[in-house]
SERO-4910 file (N, C-alpha, C, O; in steps of 0.05 Angstrom, whole numbers):
BEGIN
 pado doro    nc1    nc2    nc3   cac1   cac2   cac3    cc1    cc2    cc3    oc1    oc2    oc3
  Met    A   1456   2308   5817   1471   2291   5836   1480   2266   5821   1469   2258   5801
  Thr    A   1501   2254   5832   1513   2230   5821   1508   2206   5839   1510   2208   5863
  Ala    A   1501   2183   5826   1497   2159   5841   1513   2136   5830   1515   2133   5805
  Tyr    A   1525   2120   5847   1537   2094   5840   1518   2073   5851   1515   2070   5875
  Leu    A   1506   2058   5833   1486   2038   5841   1498   2010   5837   1500   2000   5814
  His    A   1504   1997   5859   1515   1970   5858   1492   1950   5859   1477   1949   5878
  Ile    A   1489   1933   5838   1465   1916   5834   1470   1887   5840   1452   1870   5837
  Gly    A   1494   1880   5849   1501   1851   5854   1522   1843   5835   1541   1858   5829
  Thr    A   1521   1818   5824   1498   1800   5827   1498   1787   5855   1515   1793   5872
  Thr    A   1478   1770   5859   1476   1756   5885   1501   1739   5889   1513   1729   5870
  Asn    A   1508   1735   5914   1530   1717   5922   1557   1725   5909   1572   1708   5900
  Thr    A   1562   1751   5908   1588   1760   5898   1601   1780   5918   1611   1801   5910
  Gly    A   1601   1772   5943   1613   1789   5964   1597   1814   5971   1609   1834   5979
  Asn    A   1571   1812   5968   1555   1836   5974   1555   1844   6003   1557   1868   6010
  Gln    A   1553   1824   6021   1554   1831   6050   1581   1844   6057   1582   1862   6074
  Glu    A   1602   1835   6045   1628   1847   6050   1629   1876   6041   1639   1893   6056
  Lys    A   1619   1882   6017   1619   1909   6007   1600   1927   6024   1608   1949   6031
  Gln    A   1576   1917   6030   1557   1933   6044   1566   1937   6073   1563   1959   6084
  Gly    A   1578   1917   6086   1589   1921   6112   1611   1942   6113   1612   1958   6131
  Phe    A   1628   1941   6093   1649   1961   6090   1638   1989   6088   1647   2007   6102
  Leu    A   1618   1992   6072   1606   2019   6068   1593   2030   6093   1595   2053   6099
  Met    A   1580   2012   6108   1567   2020   6133   1588   2027   6154   1585   2047   6169
  Gln    A   1609   2011   6156   1629   2015   6177   1646   2040   6172   1658   2051   6190
  Asn    A   1646   2049   6147   1663   2072   6140   1646   2097   6132   1656   2113   6116
  Glu    A   1622   2098   6142   1604   2120   6133   1616   2148   6138   1615   2165   6121
  Glu    A   1628   2152   6162   1639   2178   6168   1663   2185   6151   1666   2208   6142
  Lys    A   1680   2165   6146   1703   2170   6129   1694   2176   6100   1706   2193   6087
  Leu    A   1674   2162   6091   1664   2167   6064   1652   2195   6061   1656   2209   6041
  Leu    A   1638   2204   6082   1627   2232   6081   1649   2252   6078   1646   2272   6063
  Lys    A   1671   2248   6092   1694   2267   6091   1706   2267   6063   1719   2286   6055
  Lys    A   1703   2244   6048   1714   2242   6022   1694   2250   6000   1700   2248   5976
  Gly    A   1671   2259   6008   1651   2269   5989   1631   2248   5979   1619   2251   5959
  Tyr    A   1629   2226   5994   1610   2204   5987   1591   2198   6010   1598   2203   6033
  Ile    A   1568   2188   6003   1549   2180   6024   1536   2154   6017   1528   2149   5995
  Tyr    A   1533   2137   6038   1518   2112   6036   1492   2117   6050   1490   2112   6074
  Pro    A   1472   2127   6036   1448   2138   6050   1433   2118   6067   1431   2094   6060
  Lys    A   1424   2127   6090   1409   2111   6109   1380   2107   6102   1368   2086   6108
  Ser    A   1368   2127   6089   1339   2129   6086   1327   2107   6068   1303   2101   6072
  Leu    A   1341   2096   6050   1330   2076   6032   1339   2048   6040   1333   2028   6026
  Arg    A   1353   2046   6062   1364   2020   6070   1345   2003   6086   1329   2013   6102
  Val    A   1345   1978   6080   1333   1957   6097   1356   1940   6107   1369   1926   6091
  Ala    A   1362   1941   6133   1386   1930   6144   1410   1945   6131   1413   1969   6135
  Asn    A   1427   1930   6117   1451   1943   6107   1451   1949   6077   1470   1958   6066
  Arg    A   1428   1944   6064   1426   1948   6035   1401   1964   6028   1382   1965   6043
  His    A   1401   1975   6003   1379   1993   5996   1356   1978   5983   1349   1982   5959
  Trp    A   1343   1961   5998   1322   1944   5988   1297   1960   5982   1280   1950   5967
  Ala    A   1294   1983   5993   1270   2000   5987   1268   2006   5957   1246   2007   5946
  Leu    A   1291   2009   5944   1290   2013   5915   1278   1990   5900   1262   1993   5881
  Val    A   1285   1965   5910   1274   1941   5898   1244   1940   5903   1228   1934   5884
  Asp    A   1236   1945   5927   1207   1944   5934   1191   1964   5918   1168   1958   5911
  Met    A   1202   1987   5914   1187   2007   5897   1182   1997   5869   1160   1999   5859
  Val    A   1203   1986   5857   1200   1975   5830   1180   1952   5830   1163   1951   5811
  Leu    A   1181   1935   5850   1163   1911   5850   1134   1920   5853   1116   1906   5844
  Glu    A   1129   1942   5867   1102   1952   5868   1093   1965   5842   1071   1960   5832
  Leu    A   1111   1981   5830   1103   1996   5806   1102   1979   5781   1087   1985   5763
  Val    A   1117   1957   5780   1118   1941   5756   1091   1928   5750   1085   1919   5728
  Gln    A   1074   1926   5771   1048   1914   5768   1028   1933   5753   1007   1924   5743
  Lys    A   1035   1958   5751   1018   1978   5738   1024   1979   5708   1047   1984   5700
  Glu    A   1004   1974   5692   1008   1969   5664   1021   1991   5649   1040   1986   5633
  Asn    A   1013   2016   5653   1023   2038   5637   1041   2057   5653   1043   2081   5647
  Ile    A   1054   2046   5673   1070   2063   5691   1092   2078   5677   1099   2100   5685
  Leu    A   1104   2066   5656   1126   2079   5643   1118   2104   5627   1134   2120   5619
  Lys    A   1092   2107   5622   1082   2130   5608   1077   2153   5627   1072   2176   5618
  Glu    A   1078   2148   5653   1072   2169   5673   1096   2187   5676   1119   2179   5675
  Lys    A   1090   2213   5679   1111   2233   5684   1125   2228   5710   1150   2230   5712
  Ser    A   1110   2221   5731   1121   2215   5757   1113   2187   5765   1089   2181   5768
  Val    A   1132   2169   5769   1126   2142   5777   1123   2141   5808   1107   2126   5818
  Leu    A   1138   2158   5822   1137   2157   5851   1110   2165   5862   1102   2157   5884
  Ser    A   1095   2181   5846   1069   2190   5855   1049   2167   5855   1026   2170   5865
  His    A   1056   2144   5843   1039   2121   5842   1045   2100   5863   1033   2079   5864
  Ile    A   1065   2106   5880   1071   2089   5903   1048   2092   5923   1040   2114   5930
  Thr    A   1038   2069   5933   1017   2070   5953   1025   2059   5980   1013   2064   6001
  Asn    A   1046   2043   5981   1056   2031   6005   1065   2052   6025   1083   2068   6018
  Glu    A   1054   2053   6049   1060   2074   6068   1089   2074   6077   1101   2095   6080
  Arg    A   1100   2051   6080   1128   2049   6088   1146   2061   6067   1165   2076   6073
  Leu    A   1140   2055   6042   1157   2066   6020   1153   2096   6017   1172   2110   6011
  Leu    A   1129   2105   6022   1124   2134   6020   1140   2149   6041   1151   2170   6036
  Arg    A   1141   2138   6066   1157   2150   6087   1186   2149   6080   1201   2168   6085
  Thr    A   1195   2127   6068   1223   2124   6060   1230   2145   6039   1252   2157   6040
  Ile    A   1213   2150   6020   1218   2170   5999   1221   2198   6012   1239   2213   6005
  Glu    A   1203   2205   6030   1205   2231   6043   1230   2233   6059   1243   2254   6060
  Asn    A   1238   2212   6073   1263   2212   6088   1287   2216   6070   1306   2230   6077
  Phe    A   1286   2203   6047   1308   2206   6028   1310   2235   6018   1332   2246   6015
  Lys    A   1288   2247   6012   1288   2274   6002   1301   2293   6023   1316   2311   6016
  Ser    A   1295   2288   6048   1308   2304   6069   1338   2299   6071   1354   2317   6074
  Glu    A   1345   2273   6069   1373   2266   6071   1389   2276   6048   1411   2287   6051
  Ser    A   1378   2274   6024   1392   2283   6000   1395   2313   5999   1415   2324   5989
  Ala    A   1376   2327   6011   1377   2357   6011   1401   2366   6028   1412   2387   6023
  Leu    A   1409   2350   6048   1431   2357   6065   1458   2350   6052   1479   2359   6061
  His    A   1457   2333   6031   1482   2322   6020   1483   2325   5990   1494   2307   5976
  Lys    A   1473   2346   5979   1472   2350   5950   1500   2351   5938   1503   2347   5914
  Asp    A   1519   2358   5954   1547   2360   5945   1561   2333   5945   1584   2332   5936
  Lys    A   1548   2312   5954   1560   2286   5957   1553   2268   5933   1533   2272   5919
  Lys    A   1570   2248   5929   1564   2226   5910   1551   2204   5926   1561   2196   5947
  Phe    A   1529   2194   5916   1513   2174   5931   1520   2145   5922   1523   2140   5898
  Ile    A   1523   2128   5942   1529   2100   5936   1505   2083   5945   1497   2085   5968
  Phe    A   1494   2068   5927   1471   2049   5934   1480   2021   5928   1496   2016   5910
  Ser    A   1470   2002   5944   1476   1974   5939   1451   1957   5945   1440   1959   5967
  Ala    A   1443   1941   5925   1420   1924   5929   1421   1901   5908   1414   1905   5885
  Glu    A   1430   1878   5917   1432   1855   5899   1405   1845   5891   1403   1829   5872
  Gly    A   1384   1855   5905   1357   1848   5897   1350   1858   5869   1330   1848   5857
  Ile    A   1365   1877   5859   1360   1887   5832   1364   1865   5811   1348   1861   5793
  Val    A   1386   1850   5814   1391   1827   5796   1372   1805   5804   1361   1791   5786
  Trp    A   1368   1800   5829   1353   1777   5839   1323   1779   5831   1312   1758   5823
  Asp    A   1311   1802   5832   1282   1805   5827   1274   1817   5801   1251   1815   5793
  Phe    A   1293   1829   5786   1285   1843   5762   1288   1825   5738   1311   1822   5728
  Ser    A   1267   1814   5729   1267   1794   5707   1261   1805   5680   1262   1791   5660
  Thr    A   1253   1831   5678   1246   1843   5653   1259   1870   5650   1268   1882   5669
  Lys    A   1260   1879   5625   1271   1906   5620   1253   1927   5634   1263   1948   5642
  Lys    A   1227   1922   5636   1209   1941   5648   1218   1947   5677   1217   1970   5686
  His    A   1226   1926   5692   1236   1931   5719   1259   1951   5719   1259   1970   5735
  Val    A   1277   1948   5701   1301   1965   5700   1294   1993   5692   1305   2013   5702
  Glu    A   1275   1995   5673   1266   2022   5664   1252   2037   5687   1256   2061   5689
  Ile    A   1237   2023   5703   1224   2036   5726   1245   2045   5746   1243   2067   5757
  Leu    A   1265   2028   5750   1286   2036   5769   1300   2061   5759   1305   2079   5775
  Glu    A   1305   2063   5733   1318   2087   5722   1301   2112   5727   1311   2133   5734
  Lys    A   1275   2109   5723   1257   2132   5727   1256   2140   5756   1255   2164   5763
  Ile    A   1257   2121   5774   1257   2127   5803   1282   2142   5810   1281   2162   5824
  Met    A   1305   2133   5800   1330   2146   5806   1331   2175   5796   1340   2193   5809
  Arg    A   1320   2179   5772   1319   2206   5761   1301   2224   5778   1307   2247   5784
  Glu    A   1278   2212   5786   1259   2227   5801   1269   2234   5829   1261   2254   5841
  Leu    A   1288   2217   5839   1300   2223   5865   1322   2244   5863   1333   2253   5883
  Gly    A   1327   2253   5838   1346   2275   5835   1372   2269   5822   1390   2287   5822
  Phe    A   1376   2245   5812   1403   2238   5801   1404   2242   5771   1387   2232   5756
  Thr    A   1424   2257   5763   1428   2263   5735   1450   2245   5723   1450   2241   5698
  Gln    A   1468   2235   5740   1489   2217   5731   1487   2191   5747   1490   2192   5772
  Ile    A   1483   2169   5734   1479   2143   5748   1498   2123   5736   1496   2116   5713
  Tyr    A   1516   2112   5753   1534   2091   5745   1523   2064   5757   1516   2063   5780
  Ile    A   1523   2044   5741   1515   2017   5750   1540   2000   5753   1556   1998   5734
  Ile    A   1544   1988   5776   1566   1970   5781   1555   1942   5786   1538   1937   5802
  Val    A   1566   1923   5770   1558   1895   5773   1582   1877   5774   1601   1880   5759
  Tyr    A   1581   1857   5791   1602   1837   5793   1591   1810   5785   1568   1802   5793
  Phe    A   1606   1795   5769   1598   1768   5761   1618   1748   5771   1642   1754   5775
  Arg    A   1608   1723   5776   1626   1701   5784   1622   1678   5765   1604   1678   5749
  Asp    A   1640   1658   5767   1638   1635   5749   1612   1620   5753   1601   1620   5775
  Thr    A   1601   1609   5732   1575   1597   5733   1573   1574   5753   1553   1572   5767
  Leu    A   1593   1557   5754   1593   1534   5773   1593   1544   5802   1577   1534   5818
  Gly    A   1610   1563   5808   1611   1574   5835   1584   1587   5842   1575   1586   5865
  Tyr    A   1573   1601   5823   1547   1614   5826   1525   1594   5832   1509   1599   5850
  Leu    A   1525   1572   5817   1505   1551   5821   1508   1538   5849   1488   1535   5864
  Asn    A   1532   1531   5856   1537   1519   5882   1528   1537   5905   1515   1528   5924
  Ser    A   1534   1562   5902   1527   1582   5923   1497   1585   5925   1486   1587   5947
  His    A   1483   1584   5902   1454   1587   5903   1441   1562   5914   1419   1564   5926
  Cys    A   1452   1539   5911   1441   1515   5923   1441   1518   5953   1421   1511   5967
  Ser    A   1462   1529   5964   1464   1535   5993   1443   1557   6000   1429   1554   6020
  Gln    A   1442   1578   5984   1424   1600   5990   1395   1592   5989   1379   1603   6004
  Asp    A   1389   1573   5972   1361   1563   5970   1352   1552   5997   1329   1557   6005
  His    A   1370   1538   6011   1363   1527   6037   1362   1549   6058   1345   1550   6075
  Lys    A   1382   1567   6057   1383   1589   6077   1357   1606   6076   1346   1613   6097
  Asn    A   1348   1612   6052   1325   1630   6048   1299   1614   6047   1277   1626   6045
  Asn    A   1300   1588   6049   1276   1571   6048   1260   1579   6023   1236   1586   6025
  Met    A   1273   1578   6000   1261   1588   5975   1237   1572   5965   1221   1582   5950
  Gly    A   1235   1547   5975   1213   1530   5965   1221   1515   5940   1205   1500   5929
  Tyr    A   1246   1519   5931   1257   1503   5909   1287   1500   5914   1298   1514   5931
  Tyr    A   1299   1482   5899   1327   1477   5901   1339   1478   5873   1331   1463   5855
  Ser    A   1358   1496   5869   1368   1502   5842   1377   1477   5827   1372   1475   5802
  Ala    A   1390   1458   5840   1400   1434   5826   1378   1415   5817   1384   1396   5803
  Asp    A   1353   1421   5825   1331   1404   5815   1322   1412   5787   1305   1399   5775
  Phe    A   1333   1434   5777   1324   1445   5752   1345   1444   5730   1369   1449   5736
  Ala    A   1337   1438   5706   1355   1443   5683   1358   1473   5681   1340   1488   5688
  Pro    A   1381   1482   5670   1386   1511   5669   1364   1527   5656   1357   1549   5664
  Gln    A   1353   1517   5634   1332   1532   5619   1306   1533   5635   1288   1549   5628
  Asp    A   1303   1516   5656   1278   1516   5671   1281   1528   5699   1262   1528   5715
  His    A   1304   1538   5706   1308   1550   5732   1289   1573   5737   1285   1590   5719
  Pro    A   1276   1574   5761   1256   1596   5766   1268   1624   5763   1253   1643   5758
  Arg    A   1294   1626   5767   1307   1652   5764   1330   1649   5743   1353   1657   5749
  Lys    A   1323   1638   5721   1343   1634   5700   1358   1660   5693   1382   1659   5686
  Tyr    A   1344   1682   5694   1356   1708   5685   1380   1716   5702   1396   1732   5692
  Ile    A   1382   1707   5727   1404   1716   5744   1431   1703   5734   1452   1713   5741
  Phe    A   1429   1682   5719   1453   1669   5708   1461   1680   5681   1482   1675   5671
  Asp    A   1443   1696   5669   1447   1705   5642   1461   1733   5643   1448   1753   5641
  Tyr    A   1487   1732   5645   1502   1757   5648   1500   1775   5623   1501   1799   5625
  Glu    A   1498   1763   5600   1494   1779   5576   1469   1795   5577   1469   1819   5571
  Trp    A   1447   1782   5585   1421   1797   5588   1423   1819   5608   1413   1841   5603
  Ile    A   1436   1814   5631   1438   1834   5652   1453   1858   5641   1445   1881   5645
  Cys    A   1476   1853   5627   1492   1875   5616   1476   1891   5595   1475   1915   5596
  Lys    A   1465   1877   5576   1450   1890   5554   1427   1907   5564   1423   1929   5555
  Thr    A   1412   1896   5583   1389   1910   5593   1397   1936   5608   1385   1957   5603
  His    A   1416   1934   5626   1424   1958   5641   1438   1978   5624   1436   2002   5628
  Ala    A   1454   1968   5604   1468   1987   5586   1447   2002   5569   1450   2026   5564
  Lys    A   1427   1988   5560   1406   2000   5543   1391   2022   5559   1385   2043   5548
  Val    A   1386   2017   5584   1370   2035   5600   1386   2058   5611   1378   2081   5610
  Phe    A   1410   2052   5622   1426   2072   5636   1448   2083   5618   1460   2104   5626
  Gly    A   1454   2071   5596   1475   2080   5578   1500   2062   5580   1509   2055   5602
  Glu    A   1510   2054   5557   1533   2036   5556   1556   2047   5572   1570   2032   5585
  Glu    A   1561   2073   5570   1584   2086   5583   1581   2086   5614   1600   2093   5628
  Asn    A   1557   2080   5624   1552   2082   5653   1552   2055   5666   1546   2053   5690
  Leu    A   1557   2033   5651   1557   2006   5662   1586   1998   5668   1603   1997   5650
  Ile    A   1591   1991   5693   1618   1982   5702   1616   1952   5709   1602   1944   5728
  Val    A   1629   1936   5693   1627   1906   5695   1653   1896   5708   1675   1901   5697
  Arg    A   1651   1881   5730   1674   1870   5743   1670   1840   5748   1648   1830   5746
  Leu    A   1692   1827   5754   1692   1798   5757   1701   1790   5785   1719   1803   5797
  Leu    A   1688   1769   5796   1697   1758   5822   1719   1738   5816   1715   1714   5813
  Arg    A   1743   1748   5814   1767   1732   5809   1791   1746   5821   1789   1769   5830
  Glu    A   1814   1734   5820   1837   1743   5836   1851   1768   5825   1866   1780   5840
  Asp    A   1847   1775   5800   1861   1798   5789   1846   1824   5794   1841   1839   5776
  Tyr    A   1840   1829   5820   1826   1854   5827   1846   1878   5825   1870   1875   5829
  Val    A   1835   1901   5820   1851   1926   5823   1858   1929   5852   1840   1929   5869
  Gly    A   1883   1931   5858   1892   1933   5886   1895   1906   5900   1905   1905   5923
  Gly    A   1886   1885   5887   1891   1858   5898   1869   1846   5915   1870   1823   5922
  Thr    A   1849   1862   5923   1826   1852   5939   1800   1861   5927   1799   1881   5912
  Leu    A   1779   1847   5934   1752   1854   5925   1744   1883   5934   1734   1898   5918
  Leu    A   1750   1889   5959   1742   1916   5969   1758   1938   5955   1746   1959   5949
  Lys    A   1783   1934   5951   1799   1955   5938   1790   1958   5909   1790   1980   5898
  Asp    A   1783   1936   5896   1772   1938   5869   1746   1953   5869   1742   1971   5851
  Phe    A   1728   1947   5887   1702   1961   5889   1706   1991   5894   1694   2007   5881
  Val    A   1723   1998   5913   1728   2026   5920   1740   2041   5896   1733   2064   5891
  Tyr    A   1758   2028   5882   1770   2040   5858   1749   2048   5838   1750   2069   5826
  His    A   1730   2030   5834   1709   2035   5813   1687   2054   5823   1669   2061   5807
  Leu    A   1688   2061   5848   1671   2083   5858   1685   2110   5853   1673   2131   5859
  Gly    A   1709   2109   5844   1724   2134   5839   1739   2144   5864   1746   2167   5865
  Leu    A   1742   2126   5883   1755   2133   5908   1783   2123   5910   1790   2102   5898
  Glu    A   1800   2137   5924   1827   2127   5930   1825   2110   5956   1811   2118   5975
  Trp    A   1840   2088   5957   1840   2071   5980   1853   2086   6004   1874   2099   6000
  Asp    A   1841   2083   6027   1852   2096   6051   1859   2073   6071   1841   2057   6078
  Glu    A   1884   2072   6079   1892   2051   6097   1879   2052   6124   1880   2033   6140
  Ser    A   1866   2074   6130   1851   2076   6156   1823   2066   6154   1808   2066   6174
  Phe    A   1814   2057   6130   1787   2045   6128   1784   2022   6148   1802   2006   6152
  Val    A   1760   2020   6160   1754   1998   6178   1748   1973   6161   1733   1975   6141
  Leu    A   1759   1950   6169   1756   1926   6153   1746   1903   6170   1756   1881   6168
  Lys    A   1726   1908   6187   1714   1886   6202   1693   1872   6185   1670   1881   6184
  Gln    A   1701   1852   6171   1685   1841   6150   1665   1819   6159   1672   1803   6176
  Thr    A   1641   1820   6148   1621   1799   6151   1617   1786   6124   1608   1800   6105
  Lys    A   1623   1761   6122   1620   1747   6096   1598   1727   6097   1593   1714   6118
  Asn    A   1585   1723   6075   1563   1704   6073   1575   1679   6059   1576   1678   6035
  Glu    A   1583   1660   6075   1595   1635   6064   1573   1614   6059   1552   1615   6072
  Ser    A   1578   1597   6041   1560   1575   6035   1560   1554   6057   1580   1551   6071
  Phe    A   1538   1540   6059   1537   1517   6078   1555   1495   6069   1560   1491   6045
  Asn    A   1567   1481   6088   1580   1455   6081   1558   1434   6080   1534   1440   6083
  Leu    A   1565   1409   6075   1545   1388   6072   1528   1384   6096   1504   1379   6093
  Leu    A   1539   1388   6120   1523   1385   6144   1501   1406   6145   1478   1401   6152
  Gly    A   1509   1431   6139   1489   1453   6139   1468   1449   6117   1445   1454   6122
  Met    A   1476   1440   6094   1457   1434   6072   1437   1414   6081   1413   1417   6076
  Glu    A   1446   1392   6093   1429   1370   6101   1410   1380   6123   1386   1374   6122
  Leu    A   1420   1394   6143   1404   1403   6165   1382   1422   6156   1359   1418   6163
  Met    A   1390   1443   6141   1370   1463   6133   1349   1452   6113   1326   1460   6113
  Ser    A   1358   1434   6096   1339   1422   6077   1317   1407   6092   1294   1407   6083
  Arg    A   1325   1394   6114   1305   1379   6129   1288   1397   6146   1264   1393   6149
  Leu    A   1300   1417   6159   1285   1436   6175   1264   1451   6158   1242   1457   6168
  Asn    A   1272   1458   6134   1253   1472   6116   1229   1456   6109   1208   1467   6101
  Gln    A   1231   1430   6112   1208   1412   6106   1189   1410   6129   1166   1400   6126
  Lys    A   1197   1419   6153   1181   1418   6176   1162   1443   6178   1169   1464   6167
  Asp    A   1140   1439   6191   1121   1462   6194   1129   1478   6219   1116   1477   6239
  Leu    A   1151   1493   6216   1161   1508   6239   1152   1537   6237   1149   1548   6215
  Lys    A   1148   1550   6260   1142   1579   6260   1166   1594   6251   1189   1585   6255
  Gln    A   1162   1617   6238   1185   1632   6226   1206   1639   6247   1230   1638   6241
  Asp    A   1197   1647   6271   1217   1654   6292   1234   1631   6299   1259   1634   6302
  Asn    A   1222   1607   6301   1238   1583   6307   1257   1577   6285   1280   1569   6290
  Leu    A   1248   1580   6260   1265   1574   6237   1288   1593   6236   1310   1585   6229
  Asn    A   1283   1619   6241   1304   1639   6241   1325   1632   6262   1349   1636   6257
  Ser    A   1317   1624   6286   1335   1617   6307   1353   1593   6299   1377   1593   6304
  Leu    A   1340   1573   6287   1355   1550   6278   1374   1557   6255   1396   1546   6254
  Leu    A   1366   1575   6237   1383   1584   6215   1407   1598   6227   1430   1594   6217
  Phe    A   1403   1615   6247   1425   1630   6259   1446   1610   6270   1470   1613   6267
  Met    A   1436   1590   6284   1454   1569   6295   1468   1554   6273   1492   1550   6275
  Ala    A   1453   1546   6253   1465   1531   6231   1487   1547   6217   1508   1536   6209
  Arg    A   1482   1573   6213   1502   1590   6199   1528   1592   6216   1550   1593   6205
  Arg    A   1525   1593   6242   1549   1595   6259   1565   1570   6258   1590   1571   6259
  Lys    A   1552   1547   6257   1565   1522   6259   1573   1509   6232   1593   1495   6230
  Phe    A   1558   1515   6211   1561   1499   6187   1566   1515   6162   1564   1504   6139
  Glu    A   1573   1541   6165   1581   1556   6141   1611   1552   6136   1627   1553   6155
  Gly    A   1618   1548   6111   1646   1545   6104   1657   1517   6112   1646   1505   6130
  Ser    A   1677   1509   6099   1690   1483   6106   1718   1482   6096   1724   1487   6073
  Lys    A   1736   1475   6114   1764   1471   6107   1769   1441   6100   1790   1434   6090
  Glu    A   1749   1425   6105   1751   1396   6098   1739   1391   6071   1716   1397   6066
  Lys    A   1755   1379   6054   1745   1374   6027   1721   1356   6027   1703   1359   6010
  Arg    A   1720   1337   6045   1698   1317   6046   1671   1330   6053   1650   1319   6048
  Leu    A   1672   1354   6065   1648   1368   6073   1641   1392   6054   1621   1405   6059
  Lys    A   1657   1397   6035   1653   1419   6016   1632   1411   5995   1636   1391   5980
  Phe    A   1611   1426   5993   1589   1419   5974   1598   1424   5946   1611   1444   5939
  Ala    A   1591   1405   5928   1596   1408   5900   1572   1394   5885   1568   1370   5889
  Val    A   1558   1409   5870   1533   1400   5857   1540   1376   5838   1562   1373   5829
  Gln    A   1519   1360   5833   1522   1337   5815   1535   1345   5789   1530   1366   5778
  Lys    A   1552   1327   5779   1568   1334   5755   1551   1339   5731   1557   1358   5716
  Asp    A   1530   1323   5727   1514   1328   5703   1499   1354   5704   1496   1368   5683
  Ile    A   1490   1362   5728   1477   1388   5731   1497   1411   5727   1492   1430   5714
  Ala    A   1520   1407   5740   1541   1428   5738   1549   1433   5709   1550   1456   5700
  Lys    A   1553   1412   5694   1561   1414   5666   1539   1427   5649   1544   1442   5631
  Ala    A   1514   1419   5655   1492   1430   5640   1490   1461   5643   1486   1475   5624
  Tyr    A   1494   1471   5668   1493   1500   5672   1517   1514   5659   1513   1534   5646
  Val    A   1540   1503   5662   1564   1515   5650   1561   1516   5620   1568   1537   5608
  Asp    A   1552   1495   5608   1549   1494   5579   1527   1513   5569   1530   1527   5549
  Tyr    A   1505   1513   5584   1482   1528   5575   1488   1558   5575   1479   1573   5557
  Phe    A   1503   1568   5595   1508   1596   5597   1536   1604   5586   1545   1627   5590
  Ala    A   1549   1586   5573   1576   1591   5562   1575   1614   5542   1593   1631   5542
  Ser    A   1555   1614   5525   1554   1635   5504   1549   1663   5517   1559   1683   5506
  Ser    A   1535   1664   5539   1530   1689   5553   1556   1699   5565   1562   1723   5563
  Leu    A   1572   1682   5577   1598   1690   5587   1617   1698   5565   1632   1717   5568
  Glu    A   1616   1684   5543   1633   1691   5520   1626   1719   5510   1644   1734   5502
  Trp    A   1601   1726   5509   1592   1752   5500   1604   1774   5519   1614   1794   5510
  Val    A   1602   1769   5545   1612   1788   5565   1642   1791   5562   1653   1813   5563
  Lys    A   1656   1769   5557   1685   1770   5553   1692   1787   5529   1709   1805   5531
  Asn    A   1679   1781   5507   1685   1796   5482   1679   1826   5485   1692   1843   5473
  Lys    A   1658   1832   5500   1649   1860   5502   1666   1876   5522   1673   1898   5516
  Tyr    A   1671   1864   5545   1684   1879   5567   1712   1871   5574   1727   1886   5586
  Phe    A   1719   1847   5566   1746   1836   5573   1759   1822   5550   1767   1799   5552
  Pro    A   1761   1836   5527   1772   1823   5502   1801   1814   5505   1810   1797   5490
  His    A   1815   1825   5525   1843   1818   5529   1846   1791   5543   1868   1780   5544
  Lys    A   1824   1780   5555   1826   1755   5570   1820   1732   5551   1804   1734   5533
  Asn    A   1833   1709   5557   1827   1685   5542   1800   1674   5550   1786   1663   5533
  Ser    A   1793   1676   5575   1767   1668   5585   1761   1684   5610   1779   1694   5623
  Leu    A   1735   1687   5616   1727   1702   5640   1737   1689   5665   1747   1702   5684
  Phe    A   1735   1662   5666   1743   1647   5690   1758   1622   5681   1757   1614   5658
  Ala    A   1772   1610   5700   1788   1587   5694   1770   1564   5683   1749   1558   5695
  Pro    A   1779   1551   5661   1763   1529   5651   1762   1506   5671   1779   1502   5688
  Ile    A   1740   1490   5669   1736   1468   5687   1746   1442   5674   1739   1436   5651
  Asn    A   1762   1427   5688   1770   1400   5679   1749   1380   5689   1750   1372   5712
  Trp    A   1731   1373   5672   1709   1356   5680   1718   1327   5687   1704   1313   5702
  Glu    A   1740   1319   5676   1750   1292   5683   1759   1291   5713   1758   1270   5725
  Glu    A   1767   1314   5723   1776   1315   5751   1755   1325   5770   1759   1326   5794
  Tyr    A   1732   1334   5759   1711   1345   5776   1699   1323   5795   1693   1301   5786
  Glu    A   1698   1330   5821   1687   1311   5840   1661   1323   5853   1662   1342   5868
  Gln    A   1639   1311   5846   1614   1319   5857   1613   1311   5887   1625   1291   5894
  Asn    A   1599   1326   5903   1597   1321   5931   1573   1335   5942   1575   1357   5953
  Tyr    A   1550   1323   5939   1525   1337   5944   1507   1325   5965   1487   1337   5973
  Thr    A   1514   1301   5976   1499   1290   5999   1519   1278   6018   1542   1272   6011
  Leu    A   1510   1274   6043   1528   1262   6063   1536   1234   6056   1556   1224   6066
  Thr    A   1520   1220   6040   1526   1193   6033   1550   1191   6015   1562   1170   6011
  His    A   1559   1214   6004   1582   1215   5986   1607   1224   6000   1628   1228   5987
  Thr    A   1606   1228   6027   1629   1237   6041   1647   1214   6050   1668   1218   6062
***
């Protein structure tokens, strides 16, 4: 069987892609593709991530002939059995998986190697990895917002780039090298979150790299995960400091996302402190340059250069 495994990265239109795949499940089946239900948590295949996170704790797991036989979590065991039944019905289909948690949670090569063994054991002989990257500054700004949404317990802009708790998610060179080494260089599809998409849109670009032709009848009721504006950032940062029950916090987050995501007003658009922004861009510049030289040698740069003289930081309400 063949699998297309979309691994993120985080904050690169994942909800848009996953929503599209769910809304068009029946059309995809008719075209010979399936977005399997059995490994999904909500709209993405988080069960794959959870399996790896359980198995990576076992010291010699990579030496085992069967890694799935070492899963003990009952929910995951049921999920595996459900997938076996689902895949048996669709062996003639190409499988599409999407889980940005692969980039988010996999900090070592061992994580990726376990993932590869899981996919093989689930019956896949051909596995393509699809990854999207965005510019470092946009990535950082987006994660500052996401830190508050997810109540991460830390705030990205409080850290120098080399000290970030998830430094590896910014290291595109490491992500490429690791997945290429494990899954094969020829099976890694690297794309950019920028305007020169195949077909002119992110979804058309994504569908093209799944090997599908675009169908004008595809359903396009999109759900996008936009960053908080300054009001949302301020509200959630304060609420996260309160000792609130999770249900109450979830309700407040839902309200905040409805009211304070996105901003058409420049004065409310979040922009991280200039010194922090420049530190991240400079620190990961060599990683982006490696990706450019390897996968996009025809481009002058992966993303538009930043004019730091014109950069306007806007990170607290006192600066509006």
